[in-house]
Each structure stands twice: as C-alpha cells, then as structure tokens.
C-alpha positions as CSV (number, residue, x, y, z in Angstrom):
1,M,45.3,158.6,141.5
2,K,44.0,156.5,138.6
3,P,44.3,152.7,139.4
4,S,44.9,150.0,136.8
5,S,41.8,148.1,135.8
6,E,43.5,144.8,135.5
7,E,42.7,142.0,137.9
8,E,45.1,140.8,140.7
9,E,47.2,137.8,139.8
10,E,49.2,135.6,142.0
11,A,52.9,135.2,141.4
12,V,53.9,132.1,139.2
13,W,57.6,132.0,138.5
14,G,58.9,130.1,135.5
15,V,62.3,128.3,135.3
16,G,65.1,130.5,134.3
17,P,68.9,131.2,134.8
18,W,68.3,133.4,137.9
19,D,66.0,131.2,139.8
20,E,68.6,130.1,142.4
21,C,69.9,133.6,142.9
22,F,66.4,134.9,143.3
23,E,65.4,132.3,145.8
24,V,68.5,133.0,147.9
25,A,67.7,136.7,147.8
26,V,64.2,136.1,149.1
27,Q,65.4,133.8,151.9
28,L,68.1,136.2,153.0
29,A,65.7,139.1,153.0
30,L,63.3,137.2,155.3
31,R,66.2,136.2,157.6
32,A,67.5,139.8,157.7
33,G,63.9,140.9,158.6
34,Q,64.0,138.6,161.6
35,I,67.2,140.3,162.9
36,I,65.8,143.7,162.4
37,R,62.6,143.0,164.2
38,K,64.4,141.6,167.1
39,A,66.6,144.7,167.2
40,L,63.5,147.0,167.5
41,T,63.2,145.8,171.2
42,E,66.8,146.3,172.1
43,E,68.9,149.3,172.9
44,K,70.5,150.8,169.7
45,R,74.0,152.2,169.1
46,V,73.9,154.6,166.2
47,S,76.7,156.2,164.2
48,T,76.8,158.4,161.2
49,K,78.3,158.2,157.7
50,T,78.3,161.2,155.5
51,S,76.2,163.5,157.7
52,A,74.1,163.5,160.9
53,A,71.1,162.5,158.8
54,D,73.0,159.5,157.2
55,L,72.8,156.9,160.0
56,V,74.2,153.4,160.5
57,T,73.4,150.9,163.3
58,E,75.0,147.8,164.7
59,T,72.0,146.0,163.2
60,D,73.1,147.1,159.8
61,H,76.4,145.4,160.4
62,R,74.8,142.2,161.7
63,V,72.7,141.9,158.7
64,E,75.7,142.6,156.5
65,D,77.6,139.9,158.2
66,L,74.7,137.4,157.6
67,I,74.5,138.2,153.9
68,V,78.2,138.0,153.2
69,S,78.7,134.8,155.1
70,E,75.7,133.1,153.6
71,L,76.5,134.2,150.0
72,Q,80.1,133.0,150.4
73,K,78.8,129.6,151.5
74,R,76.3,129.4,148.7
75,F,78.3,131.0,145.9
76,P,82.0,130.5,146.9
77,S,83.3,131.6,143.5
78,H,81.5,135.1,143.5
79,R,83.2,138.4,144.3
80,F,81.8,140.7,147.1
81,P,82.7,144.3,146.6
82,T,81.3,146.3,149.6
83,V,80.3,149.9,150.2
84,A,79.5,150.9,153.8
85,V,76.6,148.6,154.7
86,S,75.7,148.0,151.0
87,I,77.0,144.9,149.4
88,G,77.3,143.4,145.9
89,F,78.3,140.1,144.5
90,A,79.2,139.1,141.0
91,V,77.9,136.1,139.1
92,H,79.5,135.6,135.8
93,Q,79.7,139.4,135.2
94,E,76.6,140.0,137.1
95,L,75.9,142.0,140.3
96,L,73.6,141.4,143.2
97,A,73.3,144.9,144.8
98,I,72.1,144.6,148.4
99,S,71.3,147.3,150.9
100,M,70.1,147.2,154.4
101,R,68.2,150.0,156.1
102,T,67.4,149.9,159.8
103,W,66.4,153.3,160.7
104,P,66.8,153.6,164.5
105,Y,63.9,156.1,165.1
106,Q,61.5,155.4,162.4
107,G,60.2,151.9,163.4
108,S,57.7,151.5,160.6
109,Q,60.2,152.0,157.9
110,R,62.8,149.3,158.5
111,L,63.4,147.5,155.2
112,Y,65.8,145.2,153.6
113,E,66.5,145.3,149.8
114,L,68.2,143.2,147.3
115,S,68.5,143.6,143.6
116,H,70.3,141.7,140.8
117,S,71.8,143.7,138.0
118,S,74.8,143.6,135.7
119,W,78.2,144.3,137.1
120,D,78.8,147.1,134.6
121,L,75.5,148.8,135.0
122,K,75.8,150.8,131.8
123,G,73.8,149.2,129.0
124,R,72.9,146.1,131.0
125,Q,69.7,144.9,132.4
126,L,68.4,144.6,135.9
127,E,67.3,141.0,136.5
128,F,65.4,141.0,139.8
129,G,64.7,142.9,143.0
130,V,63.6,142.0,146.5
131,I,62.4,144.4,149.1
132,H,61.3,143.2,152.7
133,H,59.3,145.6,154.7
134,C,59.8,143.5,157.7
135,T,57.7,145.3,160.4
136,E,54.6,145.0,158.2
137,E,55.6,141.6,156.8
138,R,55.4,142.8,153.1
139,L,57.8,141.1,150.6
140,Y,58.0,143.1,147.4
141,T,59.6,141.1,144.5
142,G,60.1,141.6,140.8
143,R,61.8,139.7,138.0
144,R,62.5,141.0,134.6
145,G,59.7,140.0,132.3
146,Q,57.7,138.2,135.0
147,G,55.9,140.9,136.8
148,A,56.1,142.5,140.3
149,F,54.3,141.2,143.4
150,C,53.7,142.0,147.1
151,N,53.3,138.7,149.2
152,G,52.5,137.0,146.0
153,Q,49.9,139.5,144.7
154,R,50.6,141.3,141.5
155,L,51.5,145.0,141.7
156,R,50.3,147.6,139.2
157,V,51.1,151.3,139.2
158,S,48.7,154.1,139.0
159,R,48.0,155.3,135.5
160,E,47.5,158.9,136.4
161,T,48.8,161.5,133.8
162,D,47.3,164.7,135.4
163,L,49.6,166.4,137.9
164,S,46.7,168.1,139.6
165,K,45.5,164.6,140.7
166,A,48.9,163.2,141.6
167,L,50.4,162.4,144.9
168,V,54.2,162.9,144.5
169,L,56.7,161.5,147.0
170,T,60.3,162.6,147.7
171,E,63.1,162.4,150.3
172,I,65.5,165.1,151.5
173,G,68.7,163.2,151.0
174,P,71.8,163.3,153.2
175,K,73.0,166.8,152.4
176,R,71.6,169.4,154.8
177,D,73.7,172.5,154.0
178,P,71.7,175.7,153.4
179,D,72.3,175.7,149.5
180,T,71.0,172.1,149.2
181,L,68.0,172.7,151.4
182,K,67.2,175.8,149.4
183,V,67.0,173.9,146.2
184,F,65.2,171.0,147.8
185,L,62.4,173.2,149.1
186,S,62.4,175.1,145.7
187,N,61.7,171.9,143.9
188,M,58.7,171.2,146.2
189,E,57.5,174.7,145.6
190,R,57.8,174.3,141.8
191,L,55.7,171.2,141.8
192,L,53.1,172.8,144.0
193,H,53.0,175.8,141.6
194,A,52.6,173.3,138.8
195,K,49.4,172.3,140.7
196,A,50.5,168.9,142.0
197,H,47.8,167.5,144.3
198,G,50.4,166.8,147.1
199,V,54.1,166.4,147.7
200,R,55.1,164.4,150.7
201,V,58.2,163.1,152.6
202,I,57.6,159.8,154.3
203,G,61.1,159.1,155.6
204,S,62.2,156.1,153.5
205,S,63.0,156.3,149.8
206,T,62.7,152.5,149.3
207,L,59.3,152.4,151.1
208,A,58.2,155.4,148.9
209,L,59.2,153.5,145.7
210,C,57.2,150.5,146.9
211,Y,54.2,152.7,147.4
212,L,54.7,153.9,143.8
213,A,54.9,150.3,142.5
214,S,51.6,149.4,144.3
215,G,49.7,152.4,143.0
216,A,49.4,154.2,146.3
217,A,51.4,157.2,145.0
218,D,51.7,158.5,141.5
219,A,55.3,159.7,141.2
220,Y,58.6,159.9,143.1
221,Y,61.8,162.0,142.7
222,Q,65.0,162.3,144.6
223,F,68.6,163.5,144.4
224,G,71.2,161.7,146.5
225,L,69.8,158.2,146.1
226,H,72.5,155.7,145.6
227,C,72.5,152.8,143.2
228,W,72.0,150.2,146.0
229,D,69.0,152.2,147.3
230,L,67.3,152.2,143.9
231,A,68.2,149.1,141.9
232,A,65.7,146.7,143.5
233,A,62.9,149.2,143.4
234,T,63.6,150.0,139.8
235,V,63.0,146.3,138.8
236,I,59.8,146.2,140.8
237,I,58.3,149.5,139.5
238,R,59.1,148.7,135.9
239,E,57.6,145.2,136.2
240,A,54.5,146.8,137.8
241,G,54.2,148.9,134.6
242,G,55.9,152.1,135.7
243,T,58.6,154.3,134.4
244,V,62.0,155.1,136.0
245,I,64.2,157.8,134.4
246,D,66.8,160.4,135.1
247,T,65.8,163.8,136.4
248,S,67.0,165.3,133.1
249,G,64.1,163.4,131.4
250,G,66.6,160.9,129.8
251,P,67.2,157.2,130.5
252,L,67.9,156.2,134.1
253,D,71.6,156.1,135.0
254,L,71.8,154.2,138.3
255,M,75.2,155.7,139.1
256,S,74.0,159.2,138.9
257,C,72.4,159.5,142.4
258,R,69.2,160.9,141.0
259,V,65.8,159.6,139.8
260,V,62.3,160.3,138.8
261,A,59.8,157.4,138.9
262,A,56.1,157.4,138.0
263,G,53.2,155.2,136.9
264,T,53.2,156.8,133.4
265,R,55.8,158.3,131.1
266,E,53.7,161.5,130.9
267,M,53.8,161.9,134.7
268,A,57.5,161.2,134.9
269,A,58.2,163.9,132.2
270,L,56.1,166.5,134.0
271,I,58.0,165.9,137.3
272,A,61.4,166.0,135.5
273,Q,60.6,169.2,133.8
274,A,59.9,170.9,137.1
275,L,63.1,170.0,138.9
276,Q,66.3,171.9,139.6
277,T,69.4,169.6,139.9
278,I,71.1,169.0,143.3
279,N,74.6,167.5,142.5
280,Y,75.6,164.5,144.6
281,G,78.3,163.3,142.2
282,R,78.3,159.7,140.9
283,D,78.5,156.4,142.7
284,D,81.0,155.1,140.1
285,E,83.4,158.0,140.9
286,K,83.5,157.7,144.7
C-alpha cells in the first residue's frame, strides 16, 4: 500500500445548507451506538430477511425506532420511506439514507451508518455521510467538498496503482446458492491470477469501505451491496481522495447493487476488468 504524503488535518466545518442535518446525523449515530453497545451484553433474538446470511436483530428495530421518532420530532415536514431496517427521509427533494448493522455474532463489526443524498439518486450529489463503528469508538464522517475524517482526523486513501502490492477487500453478499458462490470464488481467483497481493473478506462491507477510506486497504468490490449500505461510505471515500465506480468500469449507480472502490482510478479500473458480474437486480426495482 502506498500512503498519501499529506499531513493530518483536524476537521473544520464551514457553515452550509446541510449543517443542521449533518449534526443531527452525527448525534443519532452516537446515540444508536450506545444502544448497540448495551445490546452486546444481552441475549439476542435474531431473524432473517432474504437468506440465512441476511440477519436482523431486535436491536436493529430499536435503533430504527429511535431514528424515526427523533427525525420526526426534529423535521416534522419530512417524508420517511422505509426498507427493512434501512430508513430514508426527504428534505426538499433530498434523502438521508440510514442503515443500521448490528451483526449478532461479529462483535467487532457493529456499525451505524447515515448518508445524505438526493431523493432521485440519478444525476444528483451525495451531500454527507456518517458511519459510527461504536465498539471501537470510531466516527467516520464526510461532507461534499469538505473532506473526510475519523474522530476529527483527516482521512486519506492509499495511492497504490500496482495490483501486485494491493490489499483488496470484498464480501460474499446475501446469496449463497451454488451458482452465485461459484462466480464469487471465481472473481477472487481472477484477482489472484492477476497477481493481487491479497484478497480478504472481513465480514462487514461498511467497515471494509472505512478501511479503504483510511488507507488501510487499497480496493474493495462487491455484488449485492444495497444503496443504504454504500451511500455514506461513498461520500467518505471520495472526500478522502478515492474513487467509487460501477463494476463495469462506468460511473457508480447506487441502485445497481454493485460497486468497485479504490484509492486510485487506475486501481479501480484493474479490479473492474477482472470481475464477472453477479446479478442482484436493482434497489429501485424492488
């Protein structure tokens, strides 16, 4: 991995139209983290969504209730479309996409994520992202044009362009049928044949994307990642100097359930060229 040579900077936010929404997102992320940390010491009730690997806990629902109730109090005129435990709210044609992840068996990977983007995601801009890794007390934030930070310290991506020196992260996705697993393993094999230094699965797409934004990994790809899983991290990675694109090599489509992210455009293109597509459909067609 090739780190950036620029010095660390502390976060200094200017005054802008999204200040209030951003501050509310940060405070909700911190409060949600308190609920999740407390739940780690309690007995868990777990149910599944699309597959046995796609889990939801009662803590997800408690966090969802907190977010919806607090946003309704703070922004009573906003709309709140919901999808499972993922939530959005509209602000003058804008969307705050919120997702909660409280993995019941992977204690180090419990995170809380918020991002602000346009309601119609096609051709619009993501405004800010907040991700709280509550068990390690790491708050990742990014605002369009104002940089990305972890606990107030500026984030910068790796500048690696050589695949043979790159650590590539991925996740399996919720589908576990034989055909999907065959393509998933084939994609890992393709990257290793292309001389990638390493390909790893760490159990959390959001945490992996944070690692990329902080320069601890050089690239990430996944099929089956929803818009609410990806939006906040996209802002943070881009503000840290990275690239987020579609697996075809074209511009990112948040609704497409697929992504390649990297510290450099060159690395992102190398990853995209090696991949075979796994079709998860689109979030805006479900």
